[in-house]
C-alpha positions in Angstrom: 19.4 3.4 24.9 17.0 0.6 24.3 18.1 -2.8 23.2 17.5 -3.5 19.5 15.3 -6.4 18.6 14.9 -7.7 15.0 11.6 -9.3 14.2 11.4 -11.5 11.1 9.3 -14.4 9.9 9.6 -17.5 7.7 8.1 -17.4 4.2 5.0 -19.4 3.7 4.0 -19.3 7.3 0.4 -18.3 6.6 -0.8 -15.2 8.4 2.7 -14.2 9.5 1.9 -10.5 9.7 -0.5 -11.1 12.7 2.2 -12.6 14.8 4.9 -10.2 13.7 2.9 -7.0 14.3 1.6 -8.4 17.6 5.1 -9.3 18.7 6.6 -6.1 17.4 4.1 -3.9 19.3 4.5 -5.9 22.5 8.3 -5.5 22.4 8.1 -1.8 21.5 5.7 -1.3 24.4 8.3 -3.0 26.6 11.0 -0.5 25.7 12.8 -2.4 22.9 13.6 -0.7 19.6 12.0 -3.0 17.1 13.4 -3.4 13.6 11.7 -5.6 11.1 13.7 -7.4 8.4 10.8 -8.4 6.2 11.4 -6.9 2.7 9.6 -7.8 -0.5 11.0 -8.0 -4.0 7.7 -8.1 -5.8 7.9 -6.3 -9.2 4.3 -5.2 -9.0 5.2 -2.5 -6.5 5.2 0.7 -8.5 5.1 3.5 -5.9 5.8 4.4 -2.3 3.4 5.4 0.5 3.3 9.2 0.9 3.1 8.9 4.7 6.6 10.1 5.8 6.7 7.6 8.7 6.0 4.7 6.5 7.2 5.0 2.8 6.2 1.4 2.3 5.9 0.0 -1.3 2.5 0.2 -3.0 1.1 -1.8 -5.9 -0.9 0.1 -8.6 -4.5 1.0 -7.7 -4.2 0.3 -4.0 -6.6 2.5 -2.1 -4.9 2.0 1.3 -1.3 1.4 2.3 -1.0 -2.2 3.7 1.8 -1.1 6.0 0.4 1.9 7.8 -3.3 1.7 6.7 -3.3 5.3 5.4 -5.6 6.1 2.5 -3.7 6.8 -0.7 -4.4 10.3 -2.0 -2.8 9.9 -5.5 -5.0 9.3 -8.5 -3.5 6.3 -10.3 -3.0 6.4 -14.1 -4.0 3.5 -16.3 -1.1 2.2 -18.3 -1.7 2.7 -22.1 -4.4 5.3 -21.6 -4.0 9.1 -21.0 -7.7 9.5 -20.2 -8.8 10.4 -16.7 -12.2 10.6 -15.0 -13.2 14.2 -14.6 -14.7 13.6 -11.2 -12.0 11.5 -9.3 -9.0 12.0 -11.7 -8.2 8.2 -11.7 -7.2 6.6 -15.0 -9.9 5.1 -17.2 -10.3 3.5 -20.6 -13.2 5.1 -22.4 -13.1 2.4 -25.1 -14.1 -0.1 -22.5 -16.0 1.7 -19.7 -18.9 4.1 -19.9 -18.8 4.7 -16.1 -15.7 5.3 -13.9 -14.9 2.0 -12.1 -13.5 4.0 -9.2 -16.2 6.6 -8.4 -19.1 5.2 -10.6 -19.8 8.5 -12.3 -20.7 8.6 -16.0 -17.7 9.3 -18.2 -18.0 12.1 -20.7 -17.7 11.0 -24.3 
């Protein structure tokens, strides 16, 4: 059984993710079991990644998961509007937009 190594970072350390992912990959390649302790409590996270290996938190309208870099397949809904684009199925506000901001197709009136 491999030794377990916990990788964490200090808040406000700039681009902490570069050093953490680099160190985590290096230790994992050396045979250690890497466990990250970085967790986020941001209330803007509203969904989870559909990648079964990741399941990282997502903020609304993210196109890619920032944790595993997999493209999100879900069409996001727009809060306060039930209207969806007929082309890409993403939520739109037809009172404000004449073209879909996600796929740039003309919205049907």
